[in-house]
C-alpha positions as CSV (number, residue, x, y, z in Angstrom):
1,M,1.2,-4.8,16.4
2,T,-2.3,-5.8,17.6
3,D,-3.2,-8.5,20.1
4,Q,-6.9,-8.3,19.6
5,A,-8.2,-11.8,18.9
6,V,-10.3,-12.5,15.9
7,D,-13.7,-14.1,16.6
8,P,-13.7,-17.9,16.5
9,D,-16.2,-20.0,14.7
10,G,-19.1,-19.6,17.2
11,V,-17.2,-21.0,20.2
12,R,-16.2,-18.0,22.2
13,L,-18.1,-17.8,25.5
14,P,-19.8,-14.7,26.7
15,R,-17.6,-12.7,29.2
16,D,-19.6,-13.8,32.2
17,A,-19.8,-17.5,31.1
18,A,-16.2,-18.4,32.1
19,P,-13.1,-16.9,33.5
20,E,-11.0,-14.9,31.1
21,G,-8.5,-17.1,29.2
22,R,-10.0,-20.4,30.3
23,F,-10.0,-23.0,27.5
24,L,-12.0,-26.2,27.4
25,G,-10.8,-29.6,26.1
26,R,-8.6,-30.3,23.1
27,T,-5.7,-31.4,25.3
28,R,-4.5,-34.0,22.8
29,E,-4.7,-31.6,19.9
30,L,-2.8,-28.9,21.8
31,K,-0.1,-31.4,22.7
32,E,0.3,-32.5,19.1
33,L,0.5,-29.0,17.8
34,R,3.1,-27.9,20.3
35,A,5.1,-31.0,19.5
36,D,4.8,-30.2,15.8
37,I,6.6,-26.9,16.4
38,E,9.7,-28.7,17.6
39,R,9.4,-31.5,15.0
40,A,12.3,-31.7,12.6
41,G,11.2,-30.8,9.1
42,L,12.2,-32.3,5.8
43,D,14.8,-29.6,5.3
44,T,16.4,-30.2,8.7
45,L,16.5,-34.0,8.1
46,S,18.3,-33.4,4.8
47,G,20.9,-31.1,6.5
48,R,19.5,-27.8,5.1
49,K,18.3,-24.9,7.2
50,A,14.6,-24.3,7.0
51,P,14.0,-21.5,4.5
52,R,10.6,-20.4,5.8
53,A,8.4,-20.2,8.9
54,R,7.0,-23.4,10.4
55,V,3.4,-23.8,9.3
56,L,0.8,-25.4,11.7
57,L,-2.6,-26.2,10.2
58,I,-5.8,-26.6,12.2
59,A,-8.4,-28.0,9.9
60,G,-12.1,-28.3,10.6
61,R,-15.6,-27.3,9.7
62,P,-16.9,-23.9,10.8
63,G,-18.2,-24.2,14.3
64,S,-15.8,-26.9,15.3
65,G,-13.8,-24.6,17.5
66,R,-10.9,-24.4,15.1
67,S,-10.3,-20.6,15.6
68,A,-10.6,-21.0,19.4
69,L,-8.0,-23.8,19.4
70,A,-5.7,-21.6,17.3
71,E,-6.0,-18.8,19.7
72,E,-5.3,-21.0,22.7
73,L,-2.2,-22.4,21.0
74,V,-1.0,-18.9,20.2
75,R,-1.5,-17.9,23.8
76,Q,0.5,-20.8,25.1
77,V,3.5,-20.3,22.8
78,A,3.4,-16.5,22.6
79,D,6.2,-16.1,25.1
80,R,8.6,-17.8,22.7
81,Y,8.0,-15.0,20.1
82,P,8.9,-11.7,21.7
83,D,7.9,-9.7,18.6
84,G,4.2,-10.5,19.2
85,V,1.3,-11.9,17.3
86,L,-0.2,-10.8,14.0
87,R,-3.7,-11.8,13.0
88,T,-5.7,-11.6,9.8
89,R,-8.7,-13.3,8.3
90,L,-8.3,-14.7,4.8
91,S,-12.1,-15.2,4.0
92,E,-15.0,-12.8,4.3
93,P,-18.0,-13.9,6.5
94,D,-19.8,-15.1,3.4
95,G,-16.8,-17.2,2.4
96,T,-15.4,-14.9,-0.3
97,R,-11.7,-15.1,-0.6
98,V,-9.8,-12.0,0.8
99,P,-7.3,-10.7,-1.7
100,V,-3.7,-11.4,-0.6
101,G,-2.8,-7.8,-1.1
102,R,-5.4,-6.6,1.4
103,A,-4.3,-9.2,4.0
104,A,-0.7,-8.2,3.5
105,R,-1.5,-4.5,4.0
106,E,-3.4,-5.3,7.2
107,L,-0.4,-7.1,8.6
108,L,1.9,-4.3,7.5
109,D,-0.3,-1.8,9.2
110,A,-0.2,-3.9,12.4
111,L,3.6,-3.8,12.1
112,E,3.4,0.0,11.7
113,T,5.1,-0.4,8.4
114,P,2.7,1.2,5.9
115,A,3.1,0.4,2.2
116,P,2.5,2.9,-0.6
117,A,-1.1,3.4,-1.6
118,G,-2.1,1.3,-4.6
119,A,1.0,-0.9,-4.3
120,P,0.6,-4.2,-6.3
121,E,0.3,-7.5,-4.4
122,D,3.9,-8.7,-5.1
123,E,5.3,-5.5,-3.6
124,L,3.1,-5.8,-0.5
125,T,4.0,-9.4,0.2
126,E,7.7,-8.6,-0.4
127,A,7.4,-5.7,2.0
128,L,5.8,-8.0,4.6
129,R,8.6,-10.6,4.2
130,T,11.2,-7.9,4.6
131,A,9.5,-6.5,7.7
132,L,9.4,-10.0,9.3
133,A,12.9,-11.0,8.2
134,E,14.5,-10.2,11.6
135,R,11.5,-10.8,13.9
136,R,10.3,-13.7,16.0
137,T,6.6,-13.4,15.3
138,V,3.5,-15.6,15.3
139,L,1.1,-15.2,12.4
140,L,-2.4,-16.4,12.9
141,L,-4.0,-16.8,9.5
142,D,-7.6,-17.5,10.1
143,D,-10.1,-19.1,7.7
144,A,-7.6,-19.6,4.8
145,A,-9.4,-20.2,1.5
146,D,-6.5,-21.9,-0.3
147,A,-2.8,-22.6,-0.1
148,E,-1.8,-19.7,-2.4
149,Q,-3.0,-17.2,0.2
150,V,-0.9,-18.7,2.9
151,D,2.1,-19.3,0.8
152,A,2.2,-15.6,-0.3
153,L,2.1,-14.4,3.3
154,L,4.7,-16.8,4.8
155,P,7.9,-15.1,6.1
156,D,11.2,-16.3,4.8
157,N,12.3,-16.6,8.4
158,P,12.4,-20.0,10.3
159,D,12.2,-18.1,13.6
160,C,8.6,-17.2,12.8
161,L,5.5,-19.4,13.3
162,A,2.4,-19.4,11.1
163,V,-0.7,-20.9,12.7
164,T,-3.2,-21.4,9.9
165,V,-6.9,-22.3,10.2
166,S,-8.7,-23.8,7.2
167,S,-11.6,-26.1,6.3
168,G,-9.3,-28.7,4.7
169,P,-5.7,-29.5,3.8
170,L,-3.4,-26.9,2.2
171,T,-2.1,-28.8,-0.8
172,G,1.0,-27.1,-2.2
173,I,2.7,-26.1,1.1
174,A,5.4,-28.6,2.0
175,D,5.9,-30.2,5.4
176,V,2.5,-29.4,6.8
177,R,0.6,-32.0,8.9
178,P,-3.0,-30.9,9.5
179,C,-4.6,-31.2,13.0
180,T,-8.1,-32.2,12.0
181,L,-10.9,-31.4,14.5
182,G,-14.0,-33.4,15.2
183,G,-16.5,-32.8,18.0
184,L,-15.7,-32.4,21.7
185,D,-16.0,-35.5,23.8
186,T,-19.2,-35.9,25.8
187,K,-17.6,-34.9,29.1
188,S,-16.2,-31.7,27.7
189,G,-19.5,-31.0,25.9
190,V,-21.4,-31.3,29.2
191,E,-18.9,-29.1,31.0
192,L,-19.4,-26.4,28.2
193,L,-23.1,-26.5,28.7
194,S,-22.7,-26.2,32.5
195,R,-20.9,-22.9,32.1
196,F,-24.1,-21.4,30.8
197,T,-26.7,-23.3,32.8
198,G,-24.9,-23.7,36.1
199,S,-24.0,-27.1,37.7
200,V,-27.3,-27.7,39.3
201,R,-29.4,-28.1,36.2
202,I,-26.7,-30.6,34.9
203,T,-26.5,-32.5,38.1
204,V,-30.3,-32.9,38.2
205,D,-30.4,-34.7,34.9
206,P,-26.9,-35.7,33.8
207,R,-28.2,-38.2,31.1
208,A,-30.2,-35.4,29.4
209,A,-27.1,-33.2,29.3
210,E,-25.1,-36.1,27.7
211,R,-27.9,-36.6,25.2
212,L,-27.9,-32.9,24.4
213,A,-24.1,-32.9,23.9
214,E,-24.4,-35.9,21.6
215,Q,-27.3,-34.3,19.6
216,C,-25.0,-31.2,19.2
217,Q,-22.5,-33.7,17.8
218,G,-19.9,-32.2,20.1
219,Q,-19.7,-29.1,18.0
220,P,-18.7,-26.2,20.3
221,A,-20.8,-23.7,18.3
222,A,-23.9,-25.8,18.7
223,L,-23.2,-26.3,22.4
224,V,-22.7,-22.6,22.9
225,L,-26.0,-21.8,21.3
226,A,-27.8,-24.5,23.2
227,G,-26.3,-23.2,26.4
228,G,-27.3,-19.7,25.6
229,W,-30.9,-20.9,24.9
230,L,-31.0,-22.6,28.3
231,A,-29.4,-19.6,30.1
232,A,-32.1,-17.3,28.7
233,R,-34.8,-19.7,30.1
234,P,-33.8,-20.6,33.6
235,K,-37.0,-22.6,34.2
236,A,-36.5,-24.9,31.2
237,A,-35.0,-28.3,31.8
238,V,-32.1,-29.6,29.8
239,A,-34.3,-32.5,28.8
240,D,-36.7,-30.1,27.2
241,L,-34.1,-28.8,24.8
242,A,-32.8,-32.3,24.1
243,K,-36.3,-33.4,23.2
244,Q,-36.9,-30.5,20.9
245,L,-33.6,-31.2,19.0
246,H,-34.5,-34.9,18.8
247,T,-37.8,-34.2,17.2
248,D,-36.2,-31.7,14.7
249,T,-36.3,-33.6,11.4
250,G,-34.5,-31.0,9.4
251,Q,-31.4,-31.9,7.5
252,G,-27.9,-30.5,8.0
253,A,-25.3,-30.2,10.8
254,A,-26.1,-29.8,14.4
255,V,-25.2,-26.1,14.3
256,G,-27.9,-25.5,11.7
257,R,-30.6,-27.3,13.7
258,V,-29.8,-25.4,16.9
259,V,-29.8,-22.1,15.1
260,R,-33.2,-22.8,13.6
261,L,-34.5,-23.8,17.0
262,V,-33.1,-20.7,18.7
263,H,-34.3,-18.5,15.9
264,D,-37.9,-19.8,16.0
265,S,-38.0,-19.3,19.8
266,L,-37.0,-15.7,19.7
267,P,-39.6,-12.8,19.7
268,A,-40.5,-11.8,16.1
269,T,-38.6,-8.5,16.2
270,A,-35.4,-10.1,17.6
271,A,-35.7,-13.0,15.1
272,R,-36.0,-10.6,12.2
273,T,-33.1,-8.5,13.4
274,L,-31.0,-11.6,13.6
275,R,-31.8,-12.6,10.1
276,L,-31.1,-9.2,8.7
277,L,-27.7,-9.1,10.4
278,S,-26.5,-11.4,7.6
279,L,-26.4,-8.2,5.6
280,A,-24.0,-6.4,8.0
281,P,-20.7,-5.7,6.2
282,E,-17.8,-7.8,7.5
283,G,-20.3,-9.4,9.9
284,L,-19.9,-6.3,12.1
285,A,-22.9,-4.6,13.5
286,D,-23.5,-1.8,16.0
287,P,-26.8,-0.4,17.2
288,H,-27.1,2.0,14.3
289,T,-26.6,-0.8,11.8
290,A,-29.1,-3.0,13.5
291,A,-31.6,-0.2,13.8
292,A,-31.4,0.7,10.1
293,L,-31.7,-2.9,9.0
294,A,-34.7,-3.6,11.2
295,G,-36.3,-0.2,10.9
296,C,-36.4,0.4,14.7
297,S,-34.9,2.9,17.2
298,V,-31.3,2.8,18.2
299,E,-32.2,2.0,21.8
300,A,-34.4,-0.9,20.8
301,A,-31.7,-2.2,18.5
302,R,-29.1,-2.0,21.3
303,A,-31.3,-4.1,23.6
304,T,-31.9,-6.7,20.9
305,L,-28.2,-7.0,20.2
306,D,-27.5,-7.5,23.9
307,D,-30.2,-10.2,24.0
308,L,-28.8,-12.0,20.9
309,A,-25.3,-11.8,22.4
310,A,-26.6,-13.5,25.6
311,H,-27.9,-16.3,23.4
312,G,-24.4,-16.8,22.0
313,L,-25.6,-15.6,18.5
314,L,-23.3,-12.6,18.5
315,H,-19.9,-11.8,19.9
316,A,-19.4,-8.5,21.6
317,V,-16.3,-6.6,20.4
318,R,-14.4,-4.8,23.1
319,S,-14.3,-1.2,22.2
320,S,-15.3,2.3,23.3
321,H,-18.4,2.0,21.1
322,P,-20.8,-1.0,21.3
323,Q,-20.1,-3.4,18.4
324,Y,-20.9,-7.0,17.7
325,R,-19.7,-9.6,15.3
326,V,-21.8,-12.3,13.7
327,P,-19.8,-15.6,14.1
328,C,-18.6,-16.8,10.7
329,C,-20.2,-20.2,11.1
330,L,-23.6,-18.6,11.5
331,H,-23.4,-16.2,8.6
332,P,-24.5,-18.6,5.9
333,L,-27.3,-20.0,8.1
334,L,-28.6,-16.5,8.8
335,H,-28.4,-15.7,5.1
336,D,-30.5,-18.7,4.3
337,L,-33.1,-17.8,7.0
338,A,-33.2,-14.2,5.6
339,R,-33.9,-15.6,2.1
340,T,-36.6,-17.9,3.4
341,H,-38.5,-15.4,5.6
342,E,-37.9,-12.1,3.8
343,R,-38.9,-11.0,0.3
344,P,-36.1,-9.8,-2.0
345,A,-37.5,-6.3,-2.0
346,E,-37.5,-6.2,1.8
347,L,-33.9,-7.3,1.9
348,Q,-33.0,-4.6,-0.7
349,L,-34.9,-2.0,1.3
350,A,-33.0,-3.0,4.5
351,R,-29.7,-2.6,2.6
352,A,-30.7,0.8,1.4
353,R,-31.7,1.9,5.0
354,M,-28.4,0.7,6.3
355,L,-26.4,2.6,3.7
356,E,-28.5,5.8,4.2
357,R,-27.9,5.6,8.0
358,T,-24.1,5.1,7.3
359,V,-24.0,8.1,5.0
360,R,-25.7,10.3,7.7
361,L,-23.3,9.1,10.4
362,L,-20.3,9.9,8.1
363,Q,-21.8,13.3,7.5
364,S,-22.0,13.9,11.3
365,C,-18.5,12.4,11.8
366,R,-17.0,14.9,9.3
367,A,-19.2,17.9,10.3
368,I,-18.0,17.8,13.9
369,T,-14.4,18.6,12.7
370,E,-15.6,21.8,11.0
371,T,-15.7,23.9,14.1
372,D,-15.2,27.2,12.3
373,S,-18.1,26.7,9.9
374,P,-21.5,28.1,11.0
375,Q,-23.2,26.2,8.2
376,A,-21.6,22.9,9.5
377,R,-22.7,23.6,13.1
378,E,-26.2,24.4,12.0
379,K,-26.4,21.2,9.9
380,L,-25.0,19.2,12.8
381,L,-27.6,20.6,15.2
382,G,-30.3,19.7,12.7
383,M,-29.5,16.0,12.9
384,P,-31.2,13.7,15.4
385,S,-29.3,13.4,18.6
386,A,-28.7,9.7,18.0
387,L,-26.6,10.6,14.9
388,R,-24.4,13.2,16.6
389,F,-21.0,12.6,18.2
390,P,-20.2,14.3,21.5
391,S,-16.7,15.4,20.4
392,P,-14.3,15.1,17.5
393,R,-12.3,12.5,19.3
394,A,-15.3,10.3,19.8
395,A,-16.1,10.7,16.1
396,A,-12.5,9.7,15.2
397,D,-12.7,6.7,17.5
398,W,-15.9,5.6,15.9
399,L,-14.4,6.0,12.4
400,R,-11.3,4.0,13.4
401,L,-13.4,1.2,14.9
402,R,-15.9,1.0,12.1
403,R,-13.3,1.4,9.3
404,P,-13.3,-2.3,8.2
405,A,-17.1,-2.4,8.1
406,L,-17.3,1.0,6.3
407,L,-14.9,-0.1,3.6
408,A,-16.7,-3.5,3.3
409,A,-20.0,-1.6,3.0
410,A,-18.6,0.4,0.1
411,R,-17.3,-2.8,-1.7
412,L,-20.6,-4.6,-1.1
413,A,-22.7,-1.6,-2.3
414,V,-20.7,-1.3,-5.5
415,A,-20.8,-5.1,-6.1
416,D,-24.6,-5.1,-5.6
417,G,-25.1,-2.8,-8.6
418,E,-28.6,-1.8,-7.7
419,L,-27.8,0.9,-5.2
420,D,-25.2,2.9,-7.1
421,T,-26.6,6.3,-6.0
422,L,-26.3,5.4,-2.3
423,A,-22.9,3.8,-3.0
424,R,-21.6,7.0,-4.5
425,R,-22.9,9.1,-1.6
426,L,-21.4,6.6,0.9
427,M,-18.0,6.7,-0.8
428,S,-18.0,10.5,-1.1
429,Q,-18.8,10.9,2.6
430,L,-16.3,8.2,3.6
431,V,-13.5,9.9,1.8
432,R,-14.3,13.3,3.4
433,A,-14.5,11.8,6.9
434,L,-11.2,9.9,6.5
435,V,-9.4,13.0,5.2
436,A,-10.9,15.2,7.9
437,H,-9.9,12.9,10.8
438,F,-6.7,11.2,9.6
439,G,-5.4,13.3,6.7
440,T,-4.7,12.4,3.1
441,Q,-1.3,10.7,3.8
442,A,-2.4,8.4,6.6
443,A,-5.6,7.4,4.8
444,A,-4.0,7.1,1.3
445,S,-4.4,3.3,0.9
446,D,-8.1,3.4,1.9
447,L,-8.6,6.4,-0.4
448,Y,-7.0,4.6,-3.3
449,D,-9.4,1.6,-2.9
450,I,-12.4,3.9,-2.6
451,H,-11.5,5.9,-5.7
452,G,-11.1,2.6,-7.5
453,L,-14.7,1.7,-6.5
454,V,-15.9,5.1,-7.7
455,L,-14.3,4.5,-11.1
456,D,-16.0,1.1,-11.3
457,V,-19.4,2.7,-10.7
458,A,-18.7,5.5,-13.1
459,E,-17.7,3.2,-15.9
460,R,-20.6,0.9,-15.3
461,R,-23.1,3.8,-15.3
462,G,-21.5,5.7,-18.1
463,L,-20.8,8.8,-16.0
464,P,-17.8,10.6,-17.6
465,R,-17.7,13.5,-15.1
466,E,-17.3,11.0,-12.2
467,R,-14.9,8.9,-14.2
468,A,-12.7,11.9,-14.7
469,A,-12.8,12.8,-11.0
470,A,-11.9,9.2,-10.0
471,L,-9.0,9.1,-12.5
472,L,-7.6,12.4,-11.3
473,N,-7.7,11.3,-7.7
474,L,-6.1,7.9,-8.5
475,G,-3.5,9.7,-10.6
476,D,-2.7,12.0,-7.7
477,L,-2.2,9.1,-5.4
478,D,0.0,7.3,-7.9
479,A,2.1,10.4,-8.4
480,H,2.5,10.8,-4.6
481,T,3.9,7.3,-4.3
482,G,6.4,7.7,-7.2
483,R,4.4,5.8,-9.9
484,T,4.6,8.7,-12.3
485,A,4.1,6.7,-15.5
486,E,0.9,5.2,-14.1
487,A,-0.2,8.6,-13.0
488,L,0.4,10.0,-16.5
489,A,-1.8,7.3,-18.0
490,R,-4.6,8.2,-15.4
491,Y,-4.4,11.9,-16.2
492,R,-4.6,11.3,-20.0
493,A,-7.7,9.1,-19.4
494,A,-9.2,11.8,-17.1
495,L,-8.6,14.4,-19.8
496,D,-10.6,12.3,-22.3
497,A,-13.4,11.8,-19.8
498,G,-13.5,15.5,-18.9
499,R,-13.8,16.4,-22.5
500,E,-16.6,13.9,-23.0
501,A,-18.4,15.4,-20.0
502,N,-17.7,18.9,-21.2
503,D,-16.3,19.6,-17.7
504,P,-13.9,22.6,-17.8
505,Y,-12.7,21.9,-14.3
506,A,-11.7,18.3,-15.0
507,T,-10.2,19.2,-18.4
508,G,-8.1,22.0,-17.0
509,R,-6.9,20.0,-14.0
510,A,-6.1,17.0,-16.2
511,M,-4.0,19.2,-18.6
512,E,-2.1,20.7,-15.7
513,S,-1.6,17.2,-14.1
514,V,-0.3,15.8,-17.4
515,G,2.2,18.7,-17.5
516,G,3.2,18.0,-13.9
517,A,3.8,14.3,-14.7
518,Y,6.0,15.2,-17.7
519,L,7.9,17.6,-15.4
520,E,8.5,14.8,-12.9
521,L,9.7,12.5,-15.7
522,G,12.2,15.2,-16.9
523,D,10.4,15.9,-20.2
524,Y,10.5,19.7,-19.8
525,D,9.4,20.5,-23.3
526,R,6.1,18.5,-23.0
527,A,5.6,19.8,-19.5
528,A,5.8,23.4,-20.7
529,D,3.5,22.6,-23.6
530,W,0.8,21.0,-21.4
531,F,1.0,23.8,-18.9
532,G,0.5,26.2,-21.8
533,R,-2.6,24.4,-22.9
534,A,-4.0,24.6,-19.4
535,L,-3.1,28.3,-19.2
536,T,-5.0,28.9,-22.4
537,E,-8.1,27.3,-20.9
538,R,-7.8,29.3,-17.7
539,L,-7.3,32.6,-19.5
540,A,-10.3,31.9,-21.8
541,R,-12.5,31.5,-18.7
542,G,-11.0,34.5,-16.9
543,E,-9.6,32.5,-14.0
544,R,-6.8,34.9,-13.1
545,P,-5.4,33.3,-9.9
546,E,-5.1,29.9,-11.6
547,A,-3.5,31.5,-14.7
548,A,-0.9,33.3,-12.5
549,R,0.0,30.0,-10.9
550,L,0.3,28.3,-14.3
551,Y,2.7,31.0,-15.5
552,G,4.8,30.0,-12.6
553,R,4.7,26.3,-13.5
554,I,5.7,27.1,-17.1
555,G,8.5,29.2,-15.7
556,A,9.7,26.3,-13.6
557,A,9.7,23.9,-16.6
558,H,11.8,26.4,-18.7
559,T,14.1,26.8,-15.7
560,Y,14.8,23.1,-15.5
561,A,15.4,23.0,-19.2
562,G,17.9,25.9,-18.9
563,R,15.9,28.3,-21.0
564,Y,16.3,31.2,-18.6
565,G,14.9,33.9,-21.0
566,E,11.6,32.1,-21.3
567,A,11.6,31.3,-17.6
568,L,12.1,35.0,-16.7
569,R,9.2,36.1,-18.9
570,N,6.8,33.6,-17.4
571,W,7.9,34.3,-13.8
572,R,7.4,38.1,-14.4
573,A,3.9,37.3,-15.8
574,A,3.2,35.2,-12.6
575,V,4.3,38.1,-10.4
576,A,2.1,40.5,-12.3
577,G,-0.9,38.1,-12.2
578,H,-0.6,37.6,-8.4
579,R,-0.3,41.4,-7.9
580,R,-3.5,42.0,-9.9
581,C,-5.3,39.3,-7.8
582,G,-4.0,40.8,-4.6
583,D,-2.4,37.6,-3.4
584,V,0.6,39.0,-1.4
585,A,2.0,35.6,-0.3
586,A,1.9,34.2,-3.8
587,Q,3.5,37.4,-5.2
588,A,6.3,37.1,-2.7
589,R,6.9,33.4,-3.7
590,A,6.9,34.3,-7.4
591,L,9.4,37.1,-6.8
592,S,11.6,34.6,-4.9
593,E,11.6,32.2,-7.9
594,L,12.2,35.1,-10.3
595,A,15.3,36.1,-8.2
596,R,16.5,32.5,-8.3
597,V,16.3,32.4,-12.2
598,Q,18.0,35.7,-12.4
599,E,20.8,34.3,-10.3
600,Y,21.0,31.2,-12.6
601,A,21.2,33.5,-15.6
602,G,24.2,35.4,-14.0
603,R,22.2,38.6,-13.4
604,F,23.3,39.0,-9.8
605,D,22.5,42.7,-9.4
606,E,19.0,42.1,-10.7
607,S,18.7,39.0,-8.4
608,L,19.6,41.1,-5.4
609,R,17.0,43.8,-6.2
610,T,14.3,41.2,-6.8
611,C,15.2,39.3,-3.7
612,R,15.0,42.4,-1.5
613,E,11.6,43.1,-3.0
614,A,10.5,39.6,-2.3
615,V,11.6,40.0,1.3
616,E,9.5,43.1,1.6
617,W,6.4,41.3,0.2
618,A,7.0,38.2,2.3
619,G,7.0,40.5,5.4
620,R,3.7,42.0,4.3
621,A,2.4,38.4,4.0
622,E,3.8,37.5,7.4
623,D,5.6,34.5,5.9
624,T,8.5,34.2,8.2
625,R,9.9,31.0,6.7
626,L,10.0,32.5,3.2
627,Q,11.7,35.6,4.6
628,A,14.4,33.5,6.2
629,A,14.9,31.5,3.0
630,L,15.2,34.8,1.1
631,H,17.8,36.1,3.6
632,L,19.8,33.0,3.0
633,R,19.6,33.5,-0.7
634,L,20.8,37.1,-0.2
635,A,23.7,35.8,1.9
636,D,24.7,33.4,-1.0
637,S,24.5,36.3,-3.5
638,F,26.6,38.6,-1.4
639,E,29.2,35.9,-1.1
640,H,29.3,35.5,-4.9
641,L,29.8,39.3,-5.1
642,G,32.7,39.2,-2.6
643,D,30.9,40.9,0.3
644,P,31.2,38.5,3.3
645,A,30.1,41.0,5.9
646,S,26.7,41.5,4.2
647,A,26.5,37.8,3.7
648,A,27.0,37.1,7.4
649,L,24.4,39.7,8.4
650,H,21.7,38.2,6.2
651,R,22.6,34.6,7.4
652,G,22.4,35.7,11.0
653,T,19.0,37.3,10.3
654,A,17.8,34.1,8.7
655,E,19.0,31.9,11.6
656,R,17.2,34.2,14.1
657,M,14.0,34.0,12.2
658,L,14.1,30.2,11.9
659,A,14.8,29.8,15.6
660,E,11.9,32.0,16.6
661,E,9.5,30.3,14.1
662,A,7.6,27.3,15.4
663,P,7.4,24.3,13.0
664,E,4.7,24.7,10.4
665,D,1.6,22.7,10.9
666,D,0.9,21.3,7.5
667,S,-2.1,19.3,8.6
668,E,-4.5,22.0,7.2
669,A,-2.8,21.8,3.8
670,E,-3.0,18.1,3.9
671,H,-6.7,18.0,4.8
672,G,-7.5,20.5,2.2
673,D,-5.8,18.6,-0.5
674,N,-8.1,18.2,-3.5
675,A,-6.5,14.9,-4.3
676,C,-9.3,13.3,-2.5
677,E,-12.2,15.3,-3.9
678,I,-15.1,13.3,-5.3
679,R,-17.2,15.6,-7.4
680,S,-20.0,13.0,-7.8
681,V,-22.6,14.1,-5.3
682,S,-24.8,17.1,-4.7
683,A,-23.5,20.0,-2.7
684,E,-26.0,19.2,0.1
685,D,-24.1,16.0,0.9
């Protein structure tokens, strides 16, 4: 579980502005909220046990300090909940509602209880409730858009606590009394300003400080920005800022007026960077993102981000790589400033530069893992030094840190609809980087979402080849999680798209995948038929290794169906095909399966001869584990034939081989799995 705090609505102080963990004001609200935890609910008063977690609601406008209050409450009561704190945001920075399934998956990941890729929302929320059934946990659900989101995530466990932050009441959830926030009192507002300016400037003119706090309407976000403005101008008097705010005739809340004042006082480059940060996915920006948006160097962007953070306009995210978050209460204000000061074409160009920079970073992130490839090393050395990572571990750390922003960038690029080429390249490189660093299994849920986005673009643009690739990838992920019927539907749709695109690779792979789905469903006749169709395609194109493998799959289908004569013919054809191709390991495995079918058919003498031949070829292939398995099969065969001495000899040989053999590292096979291939970009990407 994670204890990393989400960013509040523009009220978190810079690290050097106040001691860590110090919280200002809201004493009455904290007391009421803590008392509300102990309050007897309607169920308790009626003699029934509470069926669900207690829900506390903190309601207020963005910038009112609602998230900071929720964090302080959680900090104060955390010792009562030994299983920790789970946090998630239920709205995007631009106010878009986060799907319940995505929020549930994030909470499950924090609990280290991963759910199957592509699982529906109901399954994810049920898995979350099951995971929390025996835990004493605090859920902090920040920026909830509606009651349905909160209700779906609530644990059926009265020992849990749900602290929810929202703009208004959550109608539909019983027994919830909102704690509605207004502004800070004047004394607390002045104290907040003093943390930025120092006590001397406040003591010199206390009435001006009080006027400034009143003009900020006690809103913590506005006070933080005002304090940051004063801290950046040590020679400016508090009265100067109060006078400027007083003469501002603009409409809107105090936060908006202070943001406009701070924005207008920034140097032109910094002001433009600030405006363009409204385009940063998930509100998360690093120096590369800022440099691409503003069209400047990474060093200049880093300095600008530090300056904006000192003004209270950004929150620094603690991590090994510099990263900043745009406070959610500022996002719509910066968006309005960007639309006012920038032409639509300039905003689109900034988005394109950001996506292009992200694609190149992902290329570098993946290339550094290909240590055995001279081409990858050469390409990596050809990149600017700012885009290169010092080590594979540093690249993996960056990818893990930037994962939410990268996934959000893909979603936003697809939703934009005007940058589909860049979106396709971004998704292709993101898939490859995730697989290279984390493996197919660990990244399965992210891959499922990305391939779904690829499918959306392919259908919108009428790209049958890419539609086929996305459907095959989604079908593979469905099949790996046991949704075989859904996978079968995907594979059939992929076959149609492959035929439309006249893509022999997609068509052949779809046919084979359809056969595999029928095999998993136990329909062996259809499985053998579809494998046969795929075999015909492979033979017509002279693809001998693939044809040999398909002979084996046909043989397996006939074996399951009990048709041993057909199975033997196909396994012999597989052995012959692998022999012609010179694939010793595949030949040994095919001989092993041939011996198994001979044993099923009651041909024990033939099975022994074939098994001994398979042992010989497995030895040539240096496949120790296969050799051990074959010795065990020989032991079983000798026992059937009434020769326990020979059986014991082979069994001992197998045990010795397995003891000497180290566990297989299947990470290479996993990383090379073509279930995550996107054949939608040029080879140079």
